[in-house]
N, C-alpha and C positions, 0 to 999 in steps of 0.2 A: 332588684327595685328599691331604691332608696325612698324613703317616705312611705311606703306601702304598709297596710297593717298587715303583720305575719302571725298573729296570734288571736284567740277570741280576747275582746277586750279592748284591743289596741287600737290606736288611732286617736283623732282629736276627741277631747273630751268636750261635753257639754258645760258651758260657762256658769257660773254660779251667780244668782242674782240675789242682791240685797234690796229687801224691802224697806224704800225711803218714803215715808208719806208726807205729803206735802201738806200743811195745815188747811183744812177744809175741803181736802180733795175728797170728790165721790168717785168710787170705783168705776161707778157705770160711765161718769163724764169722761174718766182717763182712759177707757175702754174705745169709748167713741173716738178719741184724739188718736191713739195707739193704732186703730184701723186705718187712719189716713196715711200713717207712715210708709214709705216704699219700702221694698222688701229689701232684708239685708239683716246684720248682726242688731244694729240698733233698734230694729223693729221687733226683732226675737226677744232681745232684753228685756223690752218696754213692756211687751205682752206678758213676758214671765213676772215682772215687777207688778204689773197690775193684775194677775191672777193670784199672786202671793198677798198683795195688799187685799184683794177680795175676800180671800179666805181667812185673812186674819180680822175682817169687820164681819164675818158671817154673812157675808152676800154671796149665798150659793150660785145663784143664778149668774151674776157676773163672773165669779170663778170659772164656771163651767164654759160660759161663752168666750172668755179670754183662752182657755186652755184649746178651744175647739178651733179657735183663729190661729193658734199656734200649731195645729195639726194641719190645716189649709197652707201656711206658710212654708211649712216643712214639704209638703207635698210638691208645691210650686219650685222649690229650691232644689229637689231632687234628692235630697239628703234625707229618706224615709225612716232611716234607723233613729233619726232624732225625733220622730212622731210618738216613738213608743211611748215614752214617759207623759206627754200630755195627752195621751189616751188612756192611759193607766190612771192619770188622775182624774179626767172624764167618767171614767167607769167606776172608780171610787165614790166618787160623788154621787152618782145616779145611784150606787147601791145603798147609800145612806138615805135618798130621797124616796125611792122605791117606786119608780114610773110606773104607770099603768100599761101592763102588757098590750101590745098592739096599737099604742099611742104613736104619734109622730116621733115621741122622745124613745120609744123603744127601737124605731126603724134606725136612729140616728146611732143608738148604742152598738147595734147589730154590725151597722156599716163599720163603727170603729173597731170593733173586733176583727173585721177582715182588713182593717189597714194596718194593725198589729200584726196580724199573720203574715201579712205583706211583707213588714219590714222585717220579721223574724226570718223569712226566707231570703230576703235581700242580703244581710250580712251577719257574719258571726259575732257581733260586738254586743248583741242581745242575748242572754242566758237563755237556755233551752226551758229549764226549771221554772224562771221568771214567766217565760212566757206561757207556757203551760197552765200556770197558775193564772194567769190574766185571762186566757182564752177558755178556761174551763174546761180542759180537755188532759188525757194522760197520752204521755209519749213512750211509754212502755212497750218494747217488741211484744207484737200478741194482743196489745190492748186498745191500739188505735181502729180496729174494726170493730169494736164494742161499741153498744149504746143502741137506744130504741128506736122504734120505727117511724117517730114523729120528728127526725131531724130535718129543719128548715133547711133552705139552699144555702145561707150562710154559713151554719155548722158544717154542712157536709162538704162544701167547697174548701172551707180552714182544714178539716179532716185528711181530706183528699191531698191536699196538696203539701201537709207536712208530712203525711205518710209516705208521698212520693219523694220529697227532699230527704228525707230519713232512709229511703232505700227499700222500703217495705211495700212492695208491690203488690201482693195480695190486700193489705188493708187500704192501698191507695185506690185497686180497682172496685171493692167492695164500695168506698165511699164516693167513687166517681158514678156507681150506679144510684146510689141515693141523690147526687147531686143531680143527674140527669131526670131522675122521676121527681123530685121538689117542684113545687109550685112557684111559678116565676117570682122574683122579689126584688126591687130596687134597691136595697141593702147588699144583695149580692154582686152588684156593680153592673155595667154596662150589658144589655141584653145583647148586643150587636159582638161585644168582645167575649161573652163567657163561651161560646160554641170554639172560638179561637184559641182559649186556655185550655179546654177538653181535647181539642184536635192537638196540642202541643205535648199533652201528657200521652196521650195513645200513640202518637209518632214516637215518643221517648221510649215507649215499650216494644216498639216495633210493629205496632198495629197501622199499617199505613192505609189500607182499604178503611178500617173504620174511622181513621185520622180525617181522611177525605169526606167519609159521609158526614163527620162533625161540623165542617167547616162550610159543607157545600150550600146549608141554607144564608151563611151570610153572603156567598158569593152571588148566588142566584137572584137574590130578592135586593130591592132598594131598601136602604136603612138610614137613620138618622145620624149615625156615629161618625164623626169626623175623623176617626183611625181608619175607616174601611172604605174601599175593600183591601187597601194596602197590608194591613195586619193578616187579614185572612189570606192574603196571596202569598205572604211571606210563612205562613204556617203551613200552607200545601208545598211550598217548594220541594223541600226533600220527597214527601211521599209521593209527589208526581213524578220526580226523577226516577226514584225506585219503581215508580209502575210502569217507567217506559216513557211516560209522556214529556220527553224531553223539551220539544218546542214551547209546548204549554208552559213549561217551568222556566224556559228561559224568555219567554215574554211576561210572566207574572215577576221575575226576579228585575227585569229592566224596569218594568211600570213602577214597583214597590219601591226599589231603590231611588228612584227618582225623587220619591220624597222623603225617604229615611235618611238620605246623606246630609239633609239639611234640618230637618225636624229634631228638635231636643228630645222628645219621647222616641224618636226613631232608633236612638243608640241600642237599646235593648233587642231590636232587629237585626244588628249588624252580624252577629254570631252567625246568623242564619243563611245569610248573604254571603258570608266569607265560606261558609262550608259547602254551599252550592257551588261556588266557583273552583273550589278544591276538589269536589267530586264529580263535577260536571265538565272538568277539564279547561276550564278558562280561569289558568293561574295566572295569565297576564294582567286581567282584569281583577282577579284576586288579590295580588299586589298592589295595585293601583289604588283600590279601595283601601285595604289595609295601611297604605303611607298615606292617603288623604286623612283617613279618620284616627289616625295615632293622635294630634293634638287634642282631641275631644276627651282623652283619658284625663286632662286636666280639669275638667269641669265635674261639678258633683254627679256621681252616678252610685246604683248600689253595687256592692262589691260583689254580687252575683253576676251582674250584667259584665262586670270589667273582667270576672274571671272567664265568662264563656266568650267574650271577646277576644281576650289574650289567647285563649286557647284554638279558637278557631282561626285566629291569624298565625300561630304557631304551628299549625295543620296545611296552610297556605303555603308557609315557608319550607316545611317539610317536603311537601310535594314538588315545588318549584325548584328547591336545592337538588332534587333528583337528576333534573335536568341540566344542572351545571350551577355552581354556587357563584354566581354572578352579582356584583355590587348593586345595592340601589340608595337613594338618598332618602337616610331617616331624618323627617322633621324633628323640630325640640318637642319635646313632651317630658313631663313628670319629672324637670330639674333636668334631663339629659339636653345638651347641646345638639344641634343639629350636625349630621356627620354622614361621610358615606360607610357604610356596612355591607357585609355580605348578607344575603339570605339567610343563611344560616345562622349568623351571628343575631342577626334581627329576631329569629325563630327561636334563639336560644334565651333571649331576654325575654320574649314574650311567654315562653314556657314556664321562666323562673315566677313571674307573677301569677300565672295560672295556677301552679303546682301549690305555690304558696297559700294563695286565698283557699283553695281546693282543703288544703291540709287544715287551715282554721277554720272552716266548717266542719270539717270531721272531727276535729278536737273537740269542738263544741257538742257536736250530735253524739259523738261516742261510736260511730260507724266509719266505714271506709268508702262510701258511696259515693262521695263528689269527686273523690279522687281516682275512682275508678270510671266517672263517666267521662273525666279527661282523656284518662288513658285510653279508653274506646275510642273517642273522637280520633286521637292521634293516630290510632292504628289503621282507620277508615281508608279503604281505596276507592279508586274513580269506580262510579257506577254506570256511566255511560258513554259515547264517543260524544265529543262536544260538537254541538250545533251552533250555527251562526246566531248570534245574539240581533235582535232586531235594532233599529236606530231607535234613540228615546224620543224624536220627534215624529218617528212612524207610529207610534202607539198613543190613539185618543183614550180618553176615560171610559168611554162606554163602546168601543167600537167592537167589542165581542162578549157574549154571555160566559164568563170563566167556567163556570164548572162543566158546561157541555153546550153543544149546538140545539138540544132541543129538551123540552120539559120532560122530566123523569115520567116514565109510564105511571099510570094511575093517578096523576098529580091534576090537582085542577086549579092551578096557579094561573091567576088572572093578571098577573103583572104589578100587584100591590104586596106580594112578599107572604100573603094569606090565602088560605084555602078559601075556595067559593063558598058564600053564605056565612063566614067567621064576621066578626065585628073587632075592627081593632081597637086595642086599649092601651094605655099608657102602663107599661111596666107588667102588664100581664094581670094587672088588678085595677079595680076603680072603675068608675062610670065610663060609658062609651064616647067615643071622640064627638059625637054630636048631642051628647046628653046634657042638659042644661041644669046647673046647679049652684049653690054657694060656693065662692073662692075658697078654695083649701090650700094649706100648704102643700098637700101631696101633688095636686095638679101643678106647682111650679116645680117640685124636684121630678116629676115624670116629665114635664116637657125636656128639662136639662138632660133627663137620660135619654130621651129618644134622640138628643141633640148629640150625645157621645161626650156631654161635658163633664169635668170634674169639678165638684162644689163640697163645701161644708155646710151643716144645717145643726144651729146653735140650739141651745134648751129654750131661748125664747120663740122660736120659728123662723127666725132670719137666716135665709139661703145666703151664702157667700161664695163667690168664685171670683176667679181671673181669668182674662181673655189678654193676652198681650200686655199692655201698658195700662190696661183699665182693670180696676177691681169695681165689681158691682155687687150689690146685694140686693135680694128680694124680700119684701115683706108685706104682712098682711096689715093695712091700717083701719082706722075708722072705728066707730063702736062696735060693730060687728064684724069688724074684719072684712068689710066688702070693698076695700079699695086697695087694689096692687099697686105697691110703691116700689119703683126700681131707683137706687141710687147709684151713680157712678162716681168713681175717684180716679182722676188721672194719676199715674205714677209719678210723672215729672212735676216738682215743685219749684216756685220761681221764689228769689228773694222777696222779702217784705218791702223794698225798696222799689220794686216794681208793681206796686200796687196799682197805679193808674193804669198802667199798661194791661195788668191781668182784668181790670174792670173794663177796659175798651174792647180786650178778646171777648169777654162773656158778651157784652152787650152787642157785639159785632156778631157772635153766633147766635144768639136769641133772635136776632133781626133777620139773618139769613137761612136759619133752620129751625125746624118746627121741635126736634127731639136731639138731646133732651135739654131741659131748662137749665142754663148754665149759670153758676155762680161761683163767688169767691169764699173761702173760709179760711180765717186766720186763728190756728191753734194758739199762737202765742210763742213760738219758737223760733220767730226770724225768717219762716218762710211761709208761703202762701199756698194753701191748698186749693186748685180748681175742681171743682165738682158739677154734678149735674143730676137731674132727677126727672124721672116720669112718673106721672101718677094717673092712673085710670078707675074710675067710677065703677063698679060693677056691682051696684045693689040691686039690679033686678036678674042676677044670675049670669054665668058664662059657662060655656061648653069647654071640656078640655083643649080641643083643637084650637078654640079661640086664645086660650091661655098659651098656648105653644107659641101663636101669631104674636102676640104680646111680647114674650119671652125673647124670641127672635128678633124683633124689630129694637127692643131694649139694648139686647148685646150688639147687635149691629151699629146702633148709633152711638151706643157708650164706646164703641172701640174707635169710630170715626172720630170722636170728640178728644178721646186719650190720646190717637195720633197726631191730633190738631194742636194739641198742647204741647206733644213732645217736638213738633216741627217749628214752635216759636224760638226765634233766634235767641 
């Protein structure tokens, strides 16, 4: 595969940014304007410039905010390996500032450590020793299982996933137990996605029953994560297939793939769908999915997802070729033109990518574990006789309680996803949903955690995220931080020559819509930024449930505003 990295450190390198200060330029103002830029290399370069400018000026807060914005930008762009450097710079700056343990800044730093670990697991382009130093861990065999009994959810999760990646199953199991026993922590990630990650680990070790038990809580109860239940259904596919629950696996595959086939974040789940087709006897569907999804390799994805997708695709091809090496039309991808190729030839192409990437991981890690995983996948044989797949339009989102037809014995589930008598709380900590208190940054982040949304939290307490074409930031304003201020910036910009049209659009929006209050911002670069804001005075206190309602409203109306801007002629 021409152009794909085949060894540690290879691939596109990060551009170097020269700090060119503008006379009288204030780093904070430059960051404000940089945040309004649309995603892309120009935005990345400007944020790097602003961060370097702020560091040169001794403005640590603005520098950290710029590095934080870069982290979020790389997360949205799908190139997690590029966020490692800004995460390192944030953590280095924090180490010098010595943030207070347990404060909101401490939560951000722990979240960043998890981001760095996920970047390490996703690509061999980051040195293992470098990452181990940043994450404050040892990766020597036999050392990963060491540590005190006070490990939090983030530390336990990071150590568990890295140990599994290196092939140290005993250490990974040790840290999985610690992870499962740790208190809930928003910095550890979406609470509805964590059981899915744990189920993936257990399934990889062959613990099919335990994997289904881990994911059952997500499948059985309502949740706020936008990735569920499809991610959980995918995590249960192969365990259900191995347990003989073929009809349930078939329904789960059809429902989940309906979403993952088009969702950008769904690429990482495609390998499981392909393996289900290969092992469940649906080879025709597997080939159709493979051919349909090949062009997505042109989009930014982490190397691990590409390795697993191509390995699973090679498995489909191997199984299909055993019944006759017929031709398929391969679409153009990765610089290869569209062509008619045999199934076995396509499988050989994909296997070359998978084995090269696995070799790159193993060379970086000093083990043979990833190559062993790929070899094990290719040796798998069908697990069950194929069953008819349901039609996509015959499956409704809530037509069946997926884990089972009845509430498990001994459960007091009342349909809320919690046991009777418990008080639901955001992120497992903080005030109850109906308890009135002062507005806090944590209320905002927990509202987003319940929604399953990604976001960044900068050192000033500003929460930033992207929803489609809308970039939205939440912050506390006012003398006592009693005002919830949400600002949305539309991704599309208009030329400065269309100023009158931009004003007319915002005036029309403000006349016909309640939220957000729209306005035009001119950063002086020949383009106009169309933005909006929602301000809510909470001086008399607010309950976490009310903050969730306010955040939901800001996101919905902000997305609608950005879509309206994008629809302008």
